[in-house]
Structures are given as structure tokens and as C-alpha cells.
C-alpha positions as CSV (number, residue, x, y, z in Angstrom):
1,M,0.2,3.4,3.5
2,S,0.7,-0.1,2.2
3,N,0.4,-2.2,-0.9
4,G,-1.8,-4.8,0.6
5,E,0.7,-7.6,0.5
6,F,1.1,-7.8,4.3
7,I,-1.2,-7.3,7.3
8,E,0.4,-5.5,10.2
9,A,-1.1,-4.7,13.6
10,S,-1.4,-0.9,13.0
11,I,-3.3,-1.5,9.8
12,M,-5.8,-3.7,11.6
13,S,-6.4,-1.3,14.5
14,G,-8.9,0.8,12.6
15,D,-7.6,4.0,14.1
16,D,-6.4,5.5,10.8
17,P,-7.3,5.2,7.2
18,V,-5.2,2.7,5.1
19,I,-4.1,3.9,1.6
20,F,-3.0,1.4,-0.9
21,I,-0.1,2.6,-3.1
22,G,1.8,0.8,-5.9
23,K,5.3,-0.7,-5.6
24,S,6.8,1.7,-8.2
25,T,4.1,4.3,-8.8
26,V,1.3,6.0,-7.0
27,P,-2.0,5.9,-9.1
28,Q,-3.4,9.3,-10.0
29,Q,-6.7,8.5,-8.1
30,I,-4.7,8.0,-4.9
31,Q,-2.7,11.2,-5.4
32,D,-6.0,13.1,-5.9
33,Y,-7.5,11.5,-2.8
34,I,-4.4,12.5,-0.7
35,K,-4.5,16.1,-2.0
36,T,-8.2,16.6,-1.2
37,S,-8.1,14.8,2.2
38,G,-5.9,17.3,4.0
39,F,-3.4,14.7,5.3
40,Q,-0.3,16.2,6.6
41,V,1.5,13.1,7.8
42,S,1.5,9.5,6.6
43,V,3.1,6.2,7.8
44,L,4.5,3.7,5.4
45,I,4.3,0.1,6.7
46,G,7.6,-1.6,5.8
47,N,10.3,-0.2,3.6
48,E,9.4,-2.1,0.4
49,L,7.5,0.9,-1.0
50,I,10.0,3.6,-0.2
51,N,10.2,4.8,-3.8
52,S,6.4,5.4,-4.0
53,A,6.4,7.0,-0.5
54,T,9.3,9.3,-1.6
55,A,7.2,10.3,-4.7
56,I,4.2,11.1,-2.4
57,R,6.4,13.3,-0.2
58,R,8.0,15.2,-3.1
59,Q,4.9,15.6,-5.2
60,L,2.2,16.2,-2.5
61,G,4.4,17.8,0.2
62,I,3.3,15.6,3.1
63,S,5.7,14.0,5.6
64,V,6.2,10.3,5.4
65,F,7.4,8.2,8.3
66,V,8.6,4.6,7.6
67,K,7.7,1.9,10.1
68,F,10.1,-0.8,9.4
69,A,10.8,-2.4,12.8
70,Q,9.6,-2.9,16.3
71,G,11.2,-3.1,19.7
72,S,12.3,-6.4,21.1
73,R,9.7,-8.6,22.8
74,T,12.3,-9.9,25.2
75,P,14.7,-7.1,25.9
76,T,18.2,-8.2,27.1
77,G,20.8,-5.8,28.3
78,P,20.8,-2.1,28.4
79,I,20.1,-1.7,24.7
80,A,17.3,-3.9,23.3
81,T,17.5,-5.3,19.8
82,V,15.2,-4.3,17.1
83,E,13.0,-6.9,15.4
84,D,11.2,-7.0,12.0
85,L,7.5,-6.1,11.9
86,D,5.0,-8.9,12.4
87,K,3.8,-9.2,8.8
88,F,1.5,-11.9,7.5
89,P,1.8,-12.4,3.8
90,M,-1.5,-12.4,1.9
91,P,-2.0,-14.9,-1.0
92,R,-1.6,-13.6,-4.5
93,Y,-3.4,-14.9,-7.4
94,A,-2.4,-14.6,-11.0
95,V,-5.4,-13.9,-13.2
96,D,-5.0,-15.5,-16.7
97,M,-7.8,-14.3,-19.0
98,G,-8.2,-14.7,-22.7
99,I,-10.8,-14.1,-25.3
100,Y,-12.9,-17.2,-25.9
101,S,-15.2,-15.7,-28.6
102,I,-16.4,-12.4,-30.1
103,M,-19.8,-11.6,-31.5
104,Y,-21.0,-8.4,-33.1
105,N,-24.5,-7.3,-32.2
106,K,-26.0,-5.5,-35.3
107,A,-28.9,-4.2,-33.3
108,T,-26.8,-2.4,-30.7
109,G,-23.7,-1.9,-32.8
110,S,-21.5,-3.3,-30.1
111,L,-19.1,-6.3,-29.5
112,W,-20.0,-9.1,-27.2
């Protein structure tokens, strides 16, 4: 599970489906898909969406594992340090739309 803000290696592997969830809520369509898919376990990429993942676990009854770190690339000593996931931010665009004009079509009875 992810919100699409980051690309992480396990998302790009293509081995498992990727489900996009919201930061604070899980859209009803996503909940319905999870219910009908038969998933028993999910993996959340990063810990930014922990509230949404908790809601999925409570409401849908599937286990959620949080992948928030990876082992050290250069282990030193008997206990290796843990590093942050390799995440690549995706650009975000703000859509600013407004109404330029409105026309009423008498023939169809609809607004244009």
C-alpha cells in the first residue's frame, strides 16, 4: 500500500499489486476492492500512512506490516545500522481550475 508520493523498489518489482490509499482516509472503492480480493496480509511502504493502514486493519481485518527501513548497505560491527528506505519523490502538481463561462442549451436542457 502506498499513496503514490514515493517510488520504492518493492513497488516497482511487479510481484505484488500496489494499492493506493489516502493519507487520512481510505476511499470506499479501495475498501470494497480489498474486501472482495481476498487479501489476508498487506505491506505499507513507509510510515507516513500509518493512520490509514490502521483503519484498514481494524475495519477489514487484514494484517498490515509497515516497511519503514532497510538494512545497512555497509554493515559495520556486530550490529548493523538501519537506513531509511530508498524513496524517490514524485512531482506533485496543483490543479487550479475555474469556470470561464456557462451556457444553457435549450435543445438538450443541460449546462455547457
